[in-house]
C-alpha positions as CSV (number, residue, x, y, z in Angstrom):
1,X,42.0,-58.6,59.4
2,X,43.8,-56.2,57.1
3,X,42.6,-53.0,58.7
4,X,43.8,-50.7,55.9
5,X,42.1,-52.8,53.3
6,X,38.9,-52.7,55.3
7,X,39.1,-48.9,55.6
8,X,39.8,-48.5,51.9
9,X,36.5,-50.2,51.2
10,X,34.7,-47.3,52.7
11,X,33.5,-43.9,51.4
12,X,35.9,-41.6,49.5
13,X,35.9,-39.3,52.5
14,X,37.5,-42.2,54.5
15,X,39.7,-43.5,51.7
16,X,41.6,-40.3,50.9
17,X,42.4,-39.7,54.6
18,X,43.6,-43.2,55.0
19,X,45.9,-42.7,52.1
20,X,47.2,-39.4,53.5
21,X,47.5,-40.2,57.2
22,X,48.0,-44.0,57.4
23,X,49.7,-45.2,54.3
24,X,51.8,-42.2,53.2
25,X,50.5,-42.5,49.7
26,X,51.8,-40.0,47.1
27,X,50.2,-36.6,47.5
28,X,48.7,-36.7,44.0
29,X,47.1,-40.1,44.6
30,X,45.5,-38.9,47.8
31,X,44.3,-35.7,46.0
32,X,42.8,-37.7,43.2
33,X,40.8,-39.8,45.8
34,X,39.9,-36.6,47.6
35,X,38.4,-35.1,44.5
36,X,35.8,-37.9,44.4
37,X,34.2,-36.6,47.7
38,X,32.4,-33.9,45.6
39,X,31.0,-36.4,43.1
40,X,30.5,-39.7,45.0
41,X,29.3,-41.0,48.3
42,X,28.5,-39.0,51.3
43,X,30.0,-35.7,50.0
44,X,28.0,-35.7,46.8
45,X,24.8,-36.8,48.6
46,X,25.2,-34.0,51.2
47,X,25.9,-31.4,48.5
48,X,22.7,-32.5,46.7
49,X,20.7,-31.8,49.8
50,X,21.4,-28.1,49.7
51,X,18.4,-26.0,48.8
52,X,18.4,-23.3,46.1
53,X,18.4,-20.8,49.0
54,X,21.7,-22.1,50.2
55,X,20.3,-23.8,53.2
56,X,20.2,-27.4,54.3
57,X,16.9,-28.6,55.6
58,X,15.5,-25.0,55.6
59,X,17.6,-23.5,58.4
60,X,21.0,-22.4,59.6
61,X,21.4,-23.9,63.1
62,X,18.0,-25.3,63.5
63,X,16.2,-27.0,60.6
64,X,13.3,-25.0,59.2
65,X,10.7,-27.4,60.6
66,X,11.8,-27.0,64.2
67,X,9.3,-25.3,66.6
68,X,11.4,-23.3,69.1
69,X,8.3,-22.9,71.3
70,X,8.3,-26.6,72.0
71,X,10.9,-28.8,73.8
72,X,13.6,-29.6,71.4
73,X,17.2,-30.6,71.6
74,X,19.6,-31.2,68.7
75,X,19.2,-31.9,65.0
76,X,22.1,-32.4,62.6
77,X,20.4,-31.8,59.3
78,X,20.7,-28.0,59.1
79,X,23.2,-25.8,57.3
80,X,25.7,-25.5,60.2
81,X,26.2,-29.2,60.8
82,X,26.1,-30.0,57.1
83,X,29.0,-27.6,56.5
84,X,30.9,-29.2,59.5
85,X,30.4,-32.6,57.8
86,X,31.7,-31.3,54.5
87,X,34.9,-30.2,56.3
88,X,35.2,-33.6,58.0
89,X,34.8,-35.4,54.6
90,X,37.6,-33.2,53.2
91,X,35.6,-31.7,50.3
92,X,38.2,-29.8,48.2
93,X,37.5,-26.1,49.0
94,X,38.7,-25.2,45.5
95,X,36.3,-27.6,43.7
96,X,33.5,-26.1,41.7
97,X,31.0,-27.9,43.9
98,X,32.4,-26.3,47.0
99,X,32.6,-22.9,45.6
100,X,29.0,-23.0,44.5
101,X,27.8,-24.3,47.8
102,X,29.7,-21.7,49.8
103,X,28.7,-18.8,47.7
104,X,25.0,-19.7,48.4
105,X,25.7,-20.0,52.1
106,X,27.7,-16.7,52.2
107,X,24.9,-14.8,50.5
108,X,21.8,-16.4,52.1
109,X,22.4,-18.2,55.4
110,X,21.5,-16.2,58.5
111,X,21.7,-17.2,62.1
112,X,18.3,-17.7,63.8
113,X,19.8,-16.2,67.0
114,X,20.7,-12.7,65.7
115,X,19.9,-12.5,62.0
116,X,23.5,-12.1,61.0
117,X,25.0,-13.7,57.9
118,X,26.6,-17.0,58.6
119,X,30.3,-15.8,58.5
120,X,29.5,-13.0,60.9
121,X,28.8,-15.6,63.6
122,X,26.5,-15.5,66.6
123,X,27.4,-15.6,70.3
124,X,27.8,-19.2,71.6
125,X,31.4,-20.4,71.4
126,X,30.6,-24.0,70.6
127,X,28.6,-22.8,67.6
128,X,31.1,-20.1,66.6
129,X,34.0,-22.5,66.9
130,X,32.6,-24.8,64.3
131,X,31.6,-21.9,62.0
132,X,35.2,-20.5,62.3
133,X,36.6,-23.9,61.2
134,X,34.2,-23.8,58.3
135,X,35.2,-20.3,57.3
136,X,38.9,-21.0,57.6
137,X,38.6,-24.3,55.6
138,X,36.7,-22.8,52.8
139,X,38.6,-19.5,52.7
140,X,35.8,-17.3,53.8
141,X,36.1,-14.0,55.7
142,X,35.2,-15.2,59.2
143,X,37.2,-12.6,61.1
144,X,34.1,-11.4,63.0
145,X,33.7,-14.9,64.4
146,X,37.3,-15.1,65.5
147,X,36.9,-11.8,67.4
148,X,33.8,-13.1,69.1
149,X,35.5,-16.3,70.1
150,X,38.4,-14.4,71.6
151,X,36.0,-12.1,73.4
152,X,34.1,-14.9,75.1
153,X,37.0,-16.8,76.7
154,X,36.6,-17.4,80.5
155,X,39.1,-16.7,83.2
156,X,40.1,-20.3,83.5
157,X,41.1,-20.5,79.9
158,X,38.0,-22.4,78.8
159,X,34.7,-21.4,77.1
160,X,31.2,-22.1,78.1
161,X,28.1,-22.0,75.9
162,X,25.6,-21.6,78.6
163,X,27.2,-19.0,80.9
164,X,28.3,-15.6,79.8
165,X,30.0,-14.6,83.1
166,X,33.7,-15.2,82.4
167,X,34.4,-15.9,86.0
168,X,32.4,-19.2,85.9
169,X,34.1,-22.4,84.8
170,X,34.5,-23.3,81.1
171,X,33.3,-26.6,79.7
172,X,35.0,-29.4,77.7
173,X,32.6,-29.1,74.8
174,X,32.7,-25.4,74.3
175,X,36.4,-25.3,74.7
176,X,37.3,-28.0,72.1
177,X,35.1,-26.2,69.6
178,X,36.6,-22.8,70.3
179,X,40.1,-24.3,70.1
180,X,39.6,-26.0,66.8
181,X,38.2,-22.7,65.4
182,X,41.1,-20.6,66.6
183,X,43.7,-23.2,65.4
184,X,42.1,-23.4,61.9
185,X,41.9,-19.6,61.7
186,X,45.5,-19.2,62.8
187,X,46.6,-21.7,60.1
188,X,44.5,-19.8,57.5
189,X,45.6,-16.2,58.4
190,X,48.8,-16.5,60.4
191,X,46.9,-15.5,63.6
192,X,48.0,-12.9,66.1
193,X,49.7,-12.8,69.5
194,X,46.3,-12.4,71.1
195,X,44.9,-15.4,69.3
196,X,47.9,-17.6,70.1
197,X,47.8,-16.6,73.8
198,X,44.1,-17.4,74.0
199,X,44.6,-20.7,72.2
200,X,47.4,-21.7,74.6
201,X,45.3,-20.9,77.6
202,X,42.5,-23.0,76.2
203,X,44.8,-25.9,75.6
204,X,46.0,-25.6,79.2
205,X,42.4,-25.8,80.3
206,X,42.1,-29.3,78.7
207,X,45.6,-30.5,79.5
208,X,45.2,-29.6,83.2
209,X,42.3,-32.0,83.2
210,X,44.0,-34.7,81.2
211,X,41.3,-34.1,78.5
212,X,38.5,-35.7,80.5
213,X,38.9,-35.3,84.3
214,X,37.8,-32.7,86.8
215,X,40.6,-30.4,87.9
216,X,39.2,-30.2,91.4
217,X,38.9,-33.9,92.2
218,X,40.5,-35.8,89.4
219,X,37.3,-37.7,88.7
220,X,36.0,-38.4,85.2
221,X,34.0,-35.2,84.5
222,X,31.5,-37.0,82.3
223,X,31.6,-40.6,81.2
224,X,30.7,-39.6,77.6
225,X,34.1,-37.9,77.4
226,X,35.7,-41.3,77.5
227,X,33.5,-42.7,74.8
228,X,34.4,-42.7,71.1
229,X,32.0,-41.0,68.8
230,X,31.6,-40.1,65.1
231,X,30.5,-37.7,63.8
232,X,31.5,-35.5,66.8
233,X,29.0,-32.7,66.2
234,X,29.6,-30.2,69.1
235,X,30.6,-32.8,71.7
236,X,34.0,-33.3,73.2
237,X,35.5,-36.7,73.8
238,X,39.1,-37.9,74.3
239,X,39.6,-38.9,70.7
240,X,38.5,-35.5,69.4
241,X,40.7,-33.7,71.9
242,X,43.7,-35.9,70.9
243,X,43.0,-35.2,67.3
244,X,43.3,-31.5,68.1
245,X,46.6,-31.9,70.0
246,X,48.0,-34.1,67.3
247,X,47.9,-31.0,65.1
248,X,48.3,-28.2,67.5
249,X,51.0,-29.7,69.8
250,X,52.7,-32.4,67.7
251,X,55.6,-32.5,70.2
252,X,53.3,-34.6,72.5
253,X,52.4,-33.2,75.8
254,X,52.7,-35.9,78.5
255,X,49.4,-34.9,80.0
256,X,47.7,-36.5,76.9
257,X,49.2,-39.9,77.8
258,X,46.3,-41.2,79.9
259,X,43.8,-40.3,77.2
260,X,46.0,-42.0,74.5
261,X,46.1,-45.2,76.5
262,X,42.4,-45.0,77.1
263,X,41.8,-44.9,73.4
264,X,44.4,-47.7,72.7
265,X,42.7,-50.0,75.1
266,X,39.5,-49.8,73.1
267,X,41.0,-51.5,70.1
268,X,39.0,-54.7,69.2
269,X,40.7,-58.0,68.5
270,X,40.2,-57.5,64.8
271,X,42.2,-54.2,64.9
272,X,39.3,-51.9,64.5
273,X,37.8,-49.4,67.0
274,X,34.1,-49.3,68.0
275,X,31.6,-46.5,67.8
276,X,30.6,-46.1,71.5
277,X,28.4,-43.0,71.5
278,X,26.0,-41.8,68.8
279,X,24.9,-38.2,69.3
280,X,21.1,-38.6,68.8
281,X,19.2,-36.2,66.5
282,X,17.6,-36.1,63.1
283,X,20.1,-36.5,60.2
284,X,19.7,-36.2,56.4
285,X,21.0,-39.7,55.9
286,X,23.0,-42.3,57.7
287,X,26.7,-43.1,57.3
288,X,27.0,-46.8,56.6
289,X,25.3,-49.1,59.1
290,X,27.7,-48.6,62.0
291,X,25.9,-48.9,65.3
292,X,27.0,-48.4,68.9
293,X,29.3,-51.1,70.1
294,X,30.2,-52.1,66.5
295,X,33.4,-51.3,64.5
296,X,33.5,-47.9,62.9
297,X,35.6,-46.9,59.9
298,X,35.5,-43.2,61.0
299,X,36.5,-44.0,64.6
300,X,39.2,-46.4,63.5
301,X,40.7,-43.9,61.0
302,X,40.9,-41.2,63.7
303,X,42.2,-43.5,66.5
304,X,44.9,-45.0,64.3
305,X,46.3,-41.7,63.2
306,X,46.3,-40.5,66.8
307,X,48.2,-43.6,67.9
308,X,50.6,-43.3,64.9
309,X,51.4,-39.7,66.0
310,X,51.9,-40.6,69.6
311,X,53.9,-43.8,69.0
312,X,56.2,-42.1,66.5
313,X,57.9,-40.0,69.3
């Protein structure tokens, strides 16, 4: 199978990233393909789901129909995760469609937790990390979120959504979200010594654990960390962590090696990589018909660019 040809048959969100990251296409050609995200496929469909009030599915973190008084876990149809998806698709932040969508969010979206506007943030680092990525990507003033992320780091270098005591252990999930946010904000603003120091400590949290093992025993901390997922939502897995280090530490830290080989071993005979873990929850629409155990364009794109980075050294 010609893997690149297969990937290029996918959504514009996939195609432009394949051109940029796997084929070294001319920048103007990749940019032209990227421009289609706003008007075709998943990007256009998701933009069309935004309400006149700036919200997706009637809420900021939870959709408007969610009843917080009843048992409820995750939904991926609200504003927060829709914005995360638009970043993942690579919607051009300077496009008219992006500017319109973000102006509505900026003026109207408020967190259910504290009533603050979206780019003021809330308290949980896994949520704030994603929101900080969104703010950095779309050029919004998310400095309050960055400050909150820095202020919620734990003593071990990690972050933890469910425990505010900084002496308690961090978690893989909260830490990868916080790190992605700090990295994006640093790229956007130039960062600060405080931010860089916090980011390095957070990176060490993951690296000391080889991205998926317990520091205390060396055991796999959670089997889901070894499984490839897309979209990632707020969850950590080895591929997401490697994607982070591909950008933040391109010099290749040897403590990533085991995770790289774990990903490499998942390649199917046809050259593609499978979707292994779907994060369950309501969505506005499905992305193709990729099911667990079957080849995934998203996962394949991300795995191939990680391996290309690692093998180039």
